[in-house]
N, C-alpha and C positions, 0 to 999 in steps of 0.2 A: 504494500499500500504506499503510495507517495504521501509525503507530508508537504502541506501547502508552501512552507518557506523554501523547500527544495523541489520544485515541480518537475514532472517528467519532461525531458528535453532531449529528443533524439536528433542528432545533428543532421542526418539525411533528410529529416522532415522539414527543416528550415534552412538549409544550406544556402539556397539563392538569396533569401532575406539576409542572412548572416553576412554573405559576401558583400551585399549592398551596404549594410551598416558598417561593415569593416572599411569599405572605401571611405564612407563618410567620416569615420574616425581618423583615418589617414589625412584627410583634408584639414581637420582641426589640428592634428599634430604637426603638420607642416607650417601652419600659420604660427602656432606657439613657438615652434623652433626658430622661425625667421625673426621673432620680435623679443623672446624671452632671454635674458642673460644666461650664460652657461651655469649648470648646476652639476655637481659631482655625480658620476655614474648615469649621466644623460637624463636626469629627471626633468630637465627643461623641455623635453619633447613629448612627455606623457600627458594623459588625461586622468582625471579623478572621478570616482563614483560619487554623485550628489544625490540629493533627495528625489530629483526629477529626471535624472539622466546622466550624461557623461559631460563633464565640464573641463575646460582648459584651465580653470581658476582665473584669477586677475592676471592680464597681460598688460605691460606698460605700453602706453601709446608714444611712439617716437616724437620727440619734441613736444610733448603734451603737458609739460610742467607737473609731472607726477600723476597725471590722469591715467586711468586703466580701462580696459573693456574685458568682457567675458563672452566666450562662445559656448553654447550648450546644445548638445543633441538631446533634446526634450523628448524622452522615451515614454512619457505619460500622455502628452499632447501631440506627439509625433511631428515635431517640427524643429527646424534649426533656429536658434534664438541667439541674437547678438545684442548685448547690452553694455552701454558705457557707464562709467562711474557717475556721470551726469544725468543718468537715467533715460538717455536716448535709447531707442528700442527699434529693432528690426527682427522680423521673423519670416520664415518660409516653410510651408507644410511639406512633409516628406511624401512623395508619390512614386518613389523608385527612379528618381533623376539619376543621371550618370554622375560619377564623381567630378567629371569636368563641369558639367552644368551647375552642380552645387558649389563647387570651388569658385567658378567665375561669378556666380551670383553673390557669394559671400565677400569676395574681394571688391566687387562693385558697391555692396552695401557698406562695407568698411570705409571705402573711400568717401562715400557720402556722409559718414560719421566722422570723417576727419582723420581716419586711420589709413596711412599709406603703407602698403606691403609690397615689397619688390619680390616678385616671384615669377618664374616661368610657368606658363600654362601646362607644359609637359609634366610638371611635378604632380598633376592630378592623376596621371597614369591610366585612367579608364574612361573610355568614351561609350561603353556598351550600356544600354538601358538596364536597369536593375529591377528586382522584385522587392516589394516592401509589404510584408504581411503584419499588420498591426498586432494581431493576437500572438504571433510568434515572437515579436519584439517584447511585448508585455511579459510573456512567460520568461524570456531571457533576462529581462531586467528584474523580475521578481527573484530569480535565482541569484543573479549577480549582486543584488543588494543584500541578500542573506549571507552570501560568501564573503562579501566585502566586510561585513559586521564581524564574522568569525575571524577573518584575517587581522582585523584592527585589534580584536581582543587578544590574539596570539602575539601580535607585535608588542602589545603593552606588557606582556609577560616576559619578554626577552631581555637578557642582560646585554649591555654594550650598545654599540650603534647599530641603528637599523635605517633602512631607506623608507620612503613613503609606500603605502599600498596604492598602486597605480595601474592604469591601463596603458599597455604598450601598443601604440597604433599599428606597428609593422606586423606583429603577431596576433594582436587582438586578445592578448592574455592579461589577466589581472594577476599582479605579482609584487613581491616585496623582497628586499635583500637584507640579510643579517651579516654583520662583519665580526670576525673573531677578534679583530684588534692586532692581528699579526701581519706582517709583510711576507710575501712570497720571495724566497731567497733567489737572488739574481735579477729580479725584476726591477725596472726603473721605478723609483718611488713616485716620480711625477706623473707616471702613467697609472692611475688608480684602477683602471680596468684589469690591468695585468698584475698590479702589485698588491692589491687588497685581498686577503684570504677571505672567502665569503660563501654563503649559501643562499640559494634562490628558491623561494616558495611561491607557487603560482597556481592558476586555474585557467585551462584552455577550453573554450566551448566546443572544441573538436576540429578535426581535419588538419592538425598541425603536429609536426613531430613524429609522423608515421603512425599515430593512433587515431582511428576514425571518429570515435565519440568523445564527449566531454570528459575531462579528467583533471585531477589535481596532481601537482608534481612538486618534487623537492630535488634539487641538484647541489653540487658542491664544486668549489674551484679554489685551488687545485683539487682534483679528485684523490682522496686519501686512500691509501692501501687498506684493504680489509672491510671497507664500508659495505660492499655487497653481501658480506656475511652477517650483517646486523639483522636482527628479527624485526618485522614490520607487523602492524596490526592486521587482523583478519580482513581479507578483501584487497589489501594492498600487495604490491609486488615490486621487484627491482626490475627496471627496463634497461636493456643493454643493446637494442637494435638501433644503431645510429647515434645515439646519445645515452648517457648513463644517469639514472635517477630513480628515485622511489615514485611510484604512481599508485593513486587511488581513483579507480573509475567513479565518475560522478554518480552513476547509477547505484553503486554501493550506498551513497549517502541518501539517495532518493528513498530507498527501501528500508533504511535504518530506523530504529524506533525513536533515536534522538539524533537526527542528522547533523545539527551544529556540533554536538559533543563528539560525534564520530570524526568529523573533519578536524576538529580542534586536536583530538587525541592523535590522529595521523600526523599532523604538523609537529605536535610536541615530541612524539617518538622519533620522527625522522630527524628533528634538530638535535635531540639528545644524542643520537647515533653519530651524526656528523660532527658535532662538537667533540665527542669523545675520540673519534678516529683522526680528526684533523690535528690533534695535539702533537 
């Protein structure tokens, strides 16, 4: 029996809509990247889960004297919303527009709002009409909101430095980083991507990493010897085809008596194993 906070979500059933939404997220990520100052581990290109959808959070307006704007994929009202700190507003309903159409409309609206973004149209990458199923998006957002809440609870429990819980536009996964505080021997300390020993905890809605359906994952960098021998909770397994990490299929949480608790337990066990073998 599925629990409402973790609804049934078969990737094959909503893949065309997923792909459309993924393209839209990439548009927002590229605008954010173009105007947001660099943040460690590329957090300046990501989106966040908000009460009504996926947001860029506040982006500084160039030469705006400290003014900001926000872009929101409003997944309850199914529209792209742009709002400035001065409360100027623009929105456009989703109807399966191509990424190019959405991106061009967003840049035009931003220009009208006084935000100039220098960007090549080719960055939108997709000119094919999409599919936008409102019910599928609402199911996804219901699941994502519940998962985001669990990840933030997990993040609050961790010792040491962590990154934000965020949506990566390129892979459309929700993820967060935990840092051990140690540097990788021989790596350039100025290159934090290669120098910071870390674990990555995430959720993929499916179709990525060689796994067809939605799943939770945990990876470690550098990969420590012996980690594959660590025990995982029931339903989880070590994935080794193409990449290495712990995997818990989303379906396992859907049918669990306490889905949030099962997910939290998986993250906790995988973190404990990683922290132990990374020493």
